[in-house]
C-alpha positions, 0 to 999 in steps of 0.5 A: 500500499505504501508503494502505491501511495507513493506512486499515485500521490508522490509522497512518502508514506510514513509507516509506524508499528502499531501494537496489538493488531492496530492498523490506522491511516491518518493523514495531516492528523485525521483518521481516515481508516481504523482497522479496530473500527472497521474489523478489518484491514482496508482494501487499497482502493479505499484508502487511496479513494480516501486520500483524493477525497481529502 
């Protein structure tokens, strides 16, 4: 997913290791996806769409 973000948006995503299965996608301090809230990992396209919409 990081490679696709880099390719599509030309930015270097920062990957931060979480604990206990945490997987959040945060952009400019705003949560755009939470594995905990959704109960699943995000699909690549939904993250890309959320980044486009911000």
